[in-house]
C-alpha positions as CSV (number, residue, x, y, z in Angstrom):
1,M,-6.8,1.2,27.4
2,E,-6.0,1.2,31.3
3,L,-2.5,2.7,32.0
4,Y,-3.1,2.0,35.5
5,N,0.2,0.7,37.2
6,A,2.2,1.1,34.1
7,G,5.9,2.3,33.9
8,K,6.9,5.6,32.4
9,I,4.6,7.1,29.9
10,Y,6.1,9.0,27.0
11,R,3.4,11.3,25.3
12,N,3.9,12.9,21.7
13,L,7.7,12.9,21.9
14,S,9.6,14.7,19.2
15,V,11.2,13.0,16.3
16,A,14.7,13.9,18.1
17,R,13.5,12.5,21.4
18,L,12.1,9.4,20.0
19,V,15.5,8.6,18.1
20,E,17.4,9.3,21.3
21,A,14.9,6.8,23.0
22,A,15.3,4.2,20.6
23,L,19.2,4.5,20.3
24,A,19.3,4.5,24.2
25,R,17.1,1.4,24.4
26,G,19.2,-0.4,22.0
27,E,16.4,-0.6,19.5
28,G,18.4,0.5,16.4
29,I,21.5,2.4,15.1
30,L,22.0,5.6,12.9
31,A,22.9,5.1,9.2
32,S,25.5,7.7,7.7
33,N,22.6,9.5,6.4
34,G,21.2,10.1,9.8
35,A,18.2,7.7,9.4
36,L,17.4,5.3,12.2
37,V,18.0,1.6,11.0
38,V,16.1,-1.1,12.6
39,N,15.5,-5.1,12.3
40,T,12.2,-6.5,12.6
41,G,13.6,-9.8,13.1
42,K,11.4,-12.9,12.2
43,Y,8.7,-10.8,10.7
44,T,9.8,-8.8,7.8
45,G,6.7,-8.3,5.8
46,R,2.9,-8.4,6.7
47,S,1.5,-11.8,8.0
48,P,-2.0,-11.6,6.7
49,N,-2.8,-15.1,8.0
50,D,-2.5,-13.8,11.5
51,R,-5.0,-10.9,10.9
52,F,-8.6,-11.2,12.3
53,I,-11.7,-9.1,12.8
54,V,-13.7,-9.6,16.1
55,D,-17.1,-11.1,15.2
56,L,-19.5,-8.8,17.0
57,P,-23.2,-8.5,16.1
58,S,-23.0,-4.9,15.2
59,V,-20.4,-5.5,12.3
60,H,-21.2,-9.2,11.5
61,D,-23.5,-8.6,8.4
62,K,-21.4,-5.6,7.0
63,I,-18.0,-7.7,6.8
64,N,-17.2,-9.8,3.7
65,W,-16.0,-13.0,6.0
66,N,-13.6,-14.9,3.9
67,N,-9.9,-16.3,4.2
68,I,-8.7,-12.6,4.3
69,N,-11.5,-11.1,6.8
70,R,-11.5,-14.0,9.5
71,P,-13.8,-13.9,12.3
72,F,-12.5,-13.9,15.8
73,E,-14.3,-14.9,18.7
74,V,-15.5,-12.4,21.1
75,E,-14.4,-14.2,24.3
76,K,-11.1,-15.2,23.0
77,Y,-10.4,-11.6,21.8
78,R,-11.3,-10.3,25.6
79,R,-9.0,-13.0,27.3
80,L,-6.0,-12.2,24.9
81,Y,-6.8,-8.4,25.4
82,R,-6.4,-9.0,29.3
83,R,-3.3,-10.8,28.6
84,L,-1.8,-8.3,26.6
85,T,-2.7,-5.4,29.0
86,A,-1.3,-7.4,31.9
87,Y,2.1,-7.7,29.9
88,L,2.2,-4.0,29.5
89,Q,1.8,-3.1,33.1
90,K,5.0,-1.5,34.6
91,R,6.5,-1.3,31.0
92,D,7.4,2.2,29.6
93,L,5.0,2.9,26.9
94,F,5.2,5.6,24.0
95,I,2.1,7.4,22.9
96,F,1.2,9.3,19.6
97,D,-1.9,11.0,19.0
98,G,-2.8,12.2,15.4
99,F,-5.0,11.9,12.5
100,V,-5.7,9.6,9.4
101,G,-7.1,11.4,6.8
102,A,-6.1,15.1,5.5
103,D,-9.5,16.2,5.0
104,P,-10.8,17.5,8.3
105,R,-14.4,16.4,7.5
106,F,-13.4,12.7,6.9
107,R,-10.3,12.5,9.3
108,L,-10.0,9.9,11.9
109,P,-8.4,10.9,15.4
110,V,-6.0,7.8,16.6
111,R,-3.8,7.2,19.3
112,V,-1.0,4.6,19.1
113,I,0.5,3.1,22.0
114,N,3.7,1.5,21.4
115,E,6.2,-0.9,23.7
116,L,9.1,0.4,21.2
117,A,10.2,3.8,21.0
118,W,11.3,3.4,17.1
119,Q,7.7,2.0,16.2
120,N,6.3,5.2,17.8
121,L,8.5,7.3,15.5
122,F,7.2,5.4,12.4
123,V,3.6,6.2,13.2
124,H,4.7,9.7,14.2
125,Q,6.0,10.3,10.5
126,L,3.4,7.9,8.6
127,F,0.1,9.4,10.1
128,I,-1.0,12.9,10.3
129,R,0.8,15.0,13.0
130,P,-1.5,17.6,14.9
131,T,-0.7,21.2,15.4
132,P,-0.5,22.3,19.0
133,E,-4.1,23.4,19.1
134,E,-5.2,20.3,17.7
135,L,-3.3,18.2,20.0
136,A,-4.7,19.9,23.0
137,A,-8.2,19.1,21.6
138,H,-7.5,15.6,20.4
139,R,-10.0,12.9,21.5
140,P,-9.2,9.5,20.1
141,Q,-11.7,7.8,18.1
142,F,-9.7,4.7,17.4
143,T,-6.8,3.0,19.3
144,V,-4.0,0.8,18.2
145,I,-1.9,-1.0,21.0
146,C,1.3,-2.6,19.5
147,A,3.5,-4.8,21.7
148,P,5.8,-6.7,19.6
149,G,7.3,-8.6,22.7
150,F,4.1,-10.2,23.7
151,N,3.6,-13.4,22.1
152,A,-0.1,-15.0,21.7
153,E,-0.3,-18.6,22.5
154,P,-2.3,-19.9,19.5
155,E,-3.8,-23.3,21.8
156,L,-4.9,-20.7,24.5
157,D,-5.8,-17.7,22.6
158,G,-7.2,-19.0,19.3
159,T,-4.6,-17.6,17.1
160,R,-2.7,-19.3,14.1
161,S,0.8,-18.3,15.7
162,E,2.4,-16.1,18.0
163,A,1.7,-13.2,16.1
164,F,-1.6,-11.4,15.8
165,I,-3.2,-8.3,14.4
166,I,-6.9,-8.2,15.6
167,L,-9.4,-5.4,14.8
168,N,-12.3,-4.9,16.9
169,L,-14.5,-2.3,15.0
170,E,-17.2,-1.8,17.6
171,E,-14.9,-0.9,20.4
172,K,-12.5,0.9,18.1
173,L,-9.5,-0.8,19.1
174,I,-6.7,-2.6,17.3
175,I,-4.3,-5.0,19.1
176,I,-1.0,-6.2,17.6
177,G,1.6,-8.5,19.0
178,G,4.3,-11.0,18.4
179,T,5.5,-9.1,15.1
180,S,7.7,-6.1,14.9
181,Y,6.9,-5.2,11.4
182,A,5.6,-1.8,11.5
183,G,3.7,-1.8,8.3
184,E,1.0,-4.0,10.5
185,M,0.0,-0.7,12.4
186,K,-0.2,1.2,9.0
187,K,-2.2,-1.2,7.3
188,S,-4.7,-1.9,9.9
189,V,-5.6,1.6,10.2
190,F,-6.0,1.8,6.6
191,T,-8.7,-1.3,7.0
192,V,-10.5,0.8,9.3
193,M,-10.7,3.7,6.9
194,N,-12.0,1.1,4.0
195,Y,-14.8,0.1,6.7
196,L,-15.8,3.4,7.7
197,L,-15.6,5.8,4.7
198,P,-18.0,4.0,2.3
199,Q,-20.6,4.5,4.8
200,Q,-19.9,8.4,4.4
201,G,-20.1,8.3,0.8
202,V,-16.2,8.5,0.3
203,F,-14.2,6.0,-1.9
204,P,-11.3,4.6,-0.2
205,M,-8.4,3.6,-2.3
206,H,-5.0,1.8,-2.0
207,C,-3.3,4.1,-4.6
208,S,-0.8,6.9,-4.5
209,A,-1.6,10.4,-5.9
210,N,0.4,13.3,-7.1
211,V,-0.6,16.5,-9.1
212,G,1.0,18.6,-12.2
213,A,1.8,22.0,-12.4
214,D,-1.9,22.8,-14.1
215,G,-3.6,21.2,-11.1
216,D,-4.3,17.9,-12.6
217,T,-4.7,15.2,-10.3
218,A,-3.4,11.7,-11.0
219,L,-3.8,8.4,-9.4
220,F,-1.8,5.2,-9.2
221,F,-3.2,1.9,-8.2
222,G,-1.1,-1.3,-7.4
223,L,0.0,-3.6,-4.7
224,S,3.5,-3.4,-2.7
225,G,6.3,-3.4,-5.3
226,T,4.4,-2.4,-8.3
227,G,5.7,1.0,-8.3
228,K,3.2,3.3,-6.5
229,T,5.5,4.9,-4.4
230,T,8.5,5.4,-7.2
231,L,6.2,6.5,-9.9
232,S,4.1,9.1,-7.8
233,A,7.5,10.7,-6.6
234,D,7.8,12.5,-9.6
235,P,10.2,15.6,-9.7
236,Q,8.2,17.4,-12.4
237,R,4.6,16.9,-10.2
238,R,3.9,17.5,-6.6
239,L,3.4,14.4,-4.5
240,I,0.0,14.1,-2.5
241,G,0.6,10.8,-1.0
242,D,2.3,7.4,-1.8
243,D,-0.2,4.8,-0.6
244,E,-3.7,5.7,0.8
245,H,-6.4,8.1,-0.4
246,G,-10.2,9.0,-0.2
247,W,-11.8,10.4,-3.2
248,S,-14.9,12.6,-1.9
249,E,-17.4,14.7,-3.7
250,D,-14.7,17.6,-3.5
251,G,-11.8,15.4,-4.7
252,I,-8.9,13.5,-3.4
253,F,-7.3,13.4,0.1
254,N,-4.4,11.5,1.6
255,F,-5.0,9.2,4.7
256,E,-1.3,9.6,5.7
257,G,1.3,12.1,6.7
258,G,4.0,10.2,5.4
259,C,5.5,7.5,3.0
260,Y,6.6,3.8,3.2
261,A,8.8,3.2,0.3
262,K,10.5,-0.1,-0.7
263,C,14.0,0.6,-0.9
264,I,15.7,-2.7,-2.2
265,C,18.0,-1.5,-5.0
266,L,17.2,2.3,-4.4
267,S,19.5,4.5,-6.4
268,A,19.8,8.2,-6.4
269,E,19.6,8.1,-10.2
270,N,16.3,6.5,-10.6
271,E,14.6,7.6,-7.6
272,P,16.2,10.8,-6.3
273,Q,13.2,12.2,-4.3
274,I,13.0,8.9,-2.1
275,W,16.9,8.8,-2.0
276,N,17.1,12.2,-0.6
277,A,14.0,11.7,1.7
278,I,16.1,9.1,3.9
279,R,17.7,11.3,6.5
280,F,17.3,12.2,10.0
281,G,14.1,11.5,11.0
282,A,13.4,8.6,8.7
283,V,13.2,5.1,9.6
284,L,14.9,2.3,7.6
285,E,13.6,-1.3,8.4
286,N,15.8,-4.4,7.5
287,V,18.2,-2.4,5.7
288,V,21.9,-3.7,5.7
289,V,24.5,-1.1,6.8
290,D,28.2,-1.2,6.6
291,E,29.4,-2.0,10.2
292,E,31.9,0.7,10.3
293,T,30.9,3.3,7.9
294,R,27.0,2.9,8.7
295,V,26.4,3.5,4.7
296,P,23.3,1.6,3.7
297,A,23.6,-1.3,1.3
298,Y,20.3,-0.9,-0.8
299,D,21.2,-3.7,-2.9
300,C,21.6,-6.2,-0.3
301,A,18.8,-8.4,0.8
302,D,20.4,-10.4,3.6
303,F,17.5,-9.7,6.1
304,T,14.6,-9.2,3.2
305,E,13.8,-8.1,-0.2
306,N,11.2,-6.0,1.7
307,T,13.4,-3.2,3.0
308,R,11.5,-0.3,3.7
309,A,11.9,3.5,4.5
310,A,9.3,5.6,6.4
311,Y,9.5,9.2,6.4
312,P,7.2,12.3,6.5
313,V,5.6,13.4,3.2
314,D,7.1,16.9,3.8
315,F,10.6,15.3,3.1
316,I,9.6,15.0,-0.7
317,P,10.3,18.6,-2.1
318,G,7.1,20.3,-3.1
319,A,4.8,17.7,-1.4
320,V,1.1,19.0,-1.2
321,I,0.5,20.1,2.4
322,P,-2.0,19.3,3.4
323,G,-2.5,16.3,1.1
324,M,-5.6,17.2,-1.1
325,G,-6.2,17.6,-4.7
326,G,-8.8,17.8,-7.0
327,H,-10.8,14.9,-9.0
328,P,-8.3,13.0,-11.0
329,R,-7.9,13.6,-14.6
330,T,-5.8,10.1,-14.9
331,I,-5.9,6.9,-13.1
332,V,-2.9,4.4,-13.8
333,F,-3.4,0.7,-12.8
334,L,0.0,-0.9,-11.9
335,A,0.4,-4.5,-12.6
336,A,4.1,-6.3,-12.4
337,D,3.1,-9.2,-14.6
338,A,5.5,-12.3,-14.0
339,F,4.3,-13.8,-17.1
340,G,5.6,-10.9,-19.3
341,V,2.9,-10.5,-21.7
342,L,0.8,-7.6,-20.7
343,P,1.4,-4.2,-22.9
344,P,3.7,-1.8,-21.0
345,I,0.9,0.6,-21.4
346,A,-2.7,0.4,-22.8
347,K,-5.7,2.5,-22.4
348,L,-9.0,1.0,-21.0
349,T,-12.5,1.7,-21.6
350,K,-14.8,2.5,-18.4
351,E,-16.2,-1.3,-18.5
352,Q,-12.5,-2.6,-18.9
353,A,-11.4,-0.3,-15.9
354,M,-13.9,-1.9,-13.8
355,Y,-12.9,-5.3,-15.0
356,H,-9.3,-4.8,-14.2
357,F,-10.2,-2.8,-10.8
358,L,-12.1,-5.9,-9.5
359,S,-9.3,-8.4,-11.0
360,G,-6.4,-6.4,-9.4
361,Y,-3.9,-8.6,-11.3
362,T,-0.3,-8.3,-10.4
363,S,2.6,-10.7,-9.0
364,K,3.5,-10.9,-5.4
365,L,6.9,-9.6,-5.0
366,A,9.6,-11.5,-2.7
367,G,9.5,-10.5,0.7
368,T,6.1,-8.2,0.5
369,E,4.4,-11.4,2.6
370,R,6.2,-13.9,4.5
371,G,7.0,-17.0,2.5
372,V,7.1,-15.3,-0.7
373,T,10.4,-15.7,-2.1
374,S,9.8,-15.0,-6.0
375,P,7.3,-13.4,-7.9
376,E,3.9,-15.1,-7.9
377,A,0.9,-14.2,-10.3
378,T,-1.7,-13.1,-7.9
379,F,-5.4,-11.5,-8.3
380,S,-6.1,-9.0,-5.4
381,T,-9.5,-7.7,-5.8
382,C,-9.6,-3.7,-6.2
383,F,-5.6,-3.8,-5.9
384,G,-5.9,-4.2,-2.2
385,A,-7.9,-7.3,-1.1
386,P,-6.2,-7.7,2.2
387,F,-7.4,-4.3,3.4
388,L,-10.9,-4.5,2.3
389,P,-13.3,-5.5,5.0
390,L,-16.6,-4.7,3.0
391,A,-17.6,-6.5,-0.3
392,P,-15.8,-5.8,-3.5
393,A,-18.9,-4.6,-5.2
394,V,-19.0,-1.7,-2.8
395,Y,-15.7,-0.6,-3.6
396,A,-16.0,-1.5,-7.6
397,R,-19.5,0.5,-7.6
398,M,-17.8,3.6,-6.1
399,L,-15.1,3.7,-8.7
400,G,-17.7,3.3,-11.7
401,E,-19.7,6.1,-10.2
402,K,-16.5,8.3,-10.0
403,L,-15.5,7.4,-13.5
404,E,-18.6,8.2,-15.1
405,E,-19.2,11.5,-13.4
406,H,-15.6,12.8,-13.9
407,K,-14.7,11.4,-17.2
408,T,-11.2,10.2,-15.9
409,N,-8.9,8.3,-18.3
410,V,-7.5,4.9,-17.0
411,Y,-4.5,3.4,-18.2
412,L,-3.2,-0.1,-17.4
413,V,0.6,-0.1,-17.1
414,N,2.9,-3.3,-16.9
415,T,5.8,-2.5,-14.5
416,G,6.6,-6.3,-14.7
417,W,8.5,-8.4,-17.5
418,S,9.2,-7.9,-21.0
419,G,10.7,-10.3,-23.5
420,G,9.5,-13.4,-21.7
421,P,8.0,-14.5,-18.4
422,Y,9.8,-14.1,-15.0
423,G,13.4,-15.9,-15.1
424,V,13.7,-15.2,-18.9
425,G,12.6,-11.9,-20.0
426,R,13.7,-8.6,-18.1
427,R,12.0,-6.3,-15.9
428,M,10.6,-3.2,-17.8
429,S,13.0,-0.4,-17.7
430,I,11.9,2.2,-15.0
431,N,12.9,5.0,-17.7
432,Y,10.6,3.7,-20.0
433,T,7.7,3.2,-17.7
434,R,8.2,6.8,-16.5
435,A,8.2,8.1,-20.1
436,M,4.9,6.0,-20.8
437,V,3.2,7.4,-17.5
438,T,4.2,11.0,-18.6
439,A,2.7,10.9,-22.0
440,A,-0.4,9.3,-20.6
441,L,-0.7,12.3,-17.8
442,K,0.2,14.9,-20.5
443,G,-2.4,13.7,-22.6
444,E,-0.2,12.7,-25.4
445,L,-1.5,9.2,-26.0
446,E,-4.8,10.7,-26.6
447,K,-3.5,12.0,-29.8
448,V,-1.8,8.8,-31.1
449,E,-3.4,5.6,-32.8
450,L,-4.5,2.7,-30.4
451,E,-4.9,-0.8,-31.6
452,P,-6.7,-3.5,-29.6
453,D,-4.6,-6.3,-28.1
454,P,-5.9,-9.5,-30.1
455,I,-5.9,-11.4,-26.4
456,F,-6.3,-8.8,-23.7
457,R,-8.6,-6.3,-25.7
458,V,-7.0,-3.2,-24.4
459,L,-6.2,-0.3,-26.5
460,V,-2.5,-0.2,-27.0
461,P,-0.8,3.0,-28.3
462,V,1.3,2.5,-31.5
463,S,3.8,5.0,-30.3
464,C,5.0,6.6,-27.3
465,P,7.4,9.7,-26.9
466,G,10.9,8.1,-25.4
467,V,10.0,4.5,-26.0
468,P,11.0,2.2,-28.7
469,P,7.8,1.2,-30.9
470,E,8.7,-2.4,-30.5
471,I,8.4,-2.3,-26.6
472,L,4.9,-1.1,-26.8
473,K,3.8,-4.6,-28.2
474,P,5.1,-7.5,-25.8
475,R,4.7,-10.1,-28.7
476,N,7.5,-8.3,-30.5
477,T,9.9,-8.6,-27.5
478,W,9.7,-12.2,-27.4
479,Q,12.1,-14.6,-29.3
480,D,9.3,-17.3,-29.9
481,P,6.1,-15.6,-30.8
482,Q,4.1,-18.9,-30.4
483,A,5.6,-19.0,-26.6
484,Y,3.9,-15.6,-26.0
485,D,0.6,-16.6,-27.6
486,D,0.5,-19.7,-25.4
487,M,1.6,-17.7,-22.2
488,A,-1.0,-14.7,-23.0
489,R,-3.6,-17.3,-23.3
490,K,-2.7,-18.9,-20.1
491,L,-3.0,-15.5,-18.2
492,A,-6.3,-14.9,-20.0
493,R,-7.8,-18.2,-18.7
494,L,-6.4,-17.3,-15.3
495,F,-8.4,-13.8,-15.5
496,A,-11.4,-15.6,-16.5
497,E,-11.2,-18.3,-13.8
498,N,-10.6,-15.2,-11.2
499,F,-13.2,-13.1,-12.4
500,A,-15.9,-16.1,-12.1
501,Q,-16.1,-15.5,-8.4
502,F,-17.9,-12.0,-9.0
503,E,-21.7,-12.1,-9.0
504,G,-24.1,-9.5,-10.0
505,V,-21.5,-7.8,-12.0
506,A,-23.0,-6.0,-15.2
507,P,-22.7,-7.9,-18.4
508,E,-20.8,-5.3,-20.2
509,V,-18.1,-5.3,-17.2
510,A,-17.8,-9.3,-17.4
511,A,-17.3,-9.3,-21.1
512,A,-14.6,-6.6,-21.0
513,G,-12.1,-9.0,-20.0
514,P,-9.3,-11.0,-22.0
515,Q,-10.3,-13.3,-25.0
516,V,-10.0,-16.7,-23.6
517,S,-10.6,-18.7,-26.8
């Protein structure tokens, strides 16, 4: 991007100077814990309908074009880009130079240009910060320009609204406007990594990762709100990263240098590591604070339920720096089941793991996307469909190869409802979920009897340390067993209907799903 005739350019400011700039410019306030509190206005979550990929010959045949990966005409992109850069002339800009990818062999040098100081602080904390020596030699291979104050004109620009997130994979440029939600920057770059890394033989994953005292790495797959950040921030294990990773021939590596945790109903008791990480240098998005004391009210959802905290990963005690680990011994698929029928934990065969990875079942939770006000059942391919520019088979094949090569155990964990569907049952106790996940990571569930669920056919343990046995079989938690059976069969049919979209799947994988009849 040309910076000719721009206002003052602030390059790679320190955290303290970015906080000072944000406060001086009236972009936010300080909470009592020292975090910078900002409000993102109309857009309090991702806006997937406003994301596009520029349709160029060099990428056209590689992209899995659909209602998520929407094409954008080249000429309309160029016109919008010119209007955006004209808007930025004579404006103060904040620049961050850093990396995405902890493994030096696969990291992507990025530059982020921001109109807002607080958003530059966000990327400073979320991406990987270079050493002075690395900064001196830094040459960006991808650039992100984020200008929330610039609104598109749909009739002129070809967008769907005033907001836009447009990826130009050929020119290695992302432009964002009309929305202040900082997660758009993070997830756009994640999409780029999901495009680039498979071409280098690396499996990109929407998951969190941690490592135990004996070096055992674990992965947690799941969409926003299913518990990836909460469950991976385990005081008994060291955090590698909370959201985005790659799996190479050498092991796991974090894409990011920070965490982006949901903090609705956050408590020091249930999530002590996240609670303590929210301090000076952290950014709180859309969190209500007391007008006088500036104490955050994490239980309040006046702006959105998708309240967020962004902080560097080293704010978590014992975090693995740089964020790299060995090949995972255990993988956990997280699903917030709004039907209340999935077992709270079940072991998957390799074929079942492939089936559930392609299915990516969960419930969209309130606030994660605009317009979602209560949980909705959804299937998101590979637990990250909004961020996958290539065909699902590419990612599924890579997972299958990794599971086969490293004999990794895979568990399906329901962090959603028990005793009934949403509105009737109750959300699964975080303490029970932690106990089940801990048992899986320690190998304790390898020692107990497993029984196949009659409908979902996954292998359910008959006992688990720290968990009442009746909790393990969801049918036992419903007052009306017949109502459970009806609801379970309904979800089984939804699985089958969704899976019908996948072509060329091995018969043993297609047959590993729930029993529909």
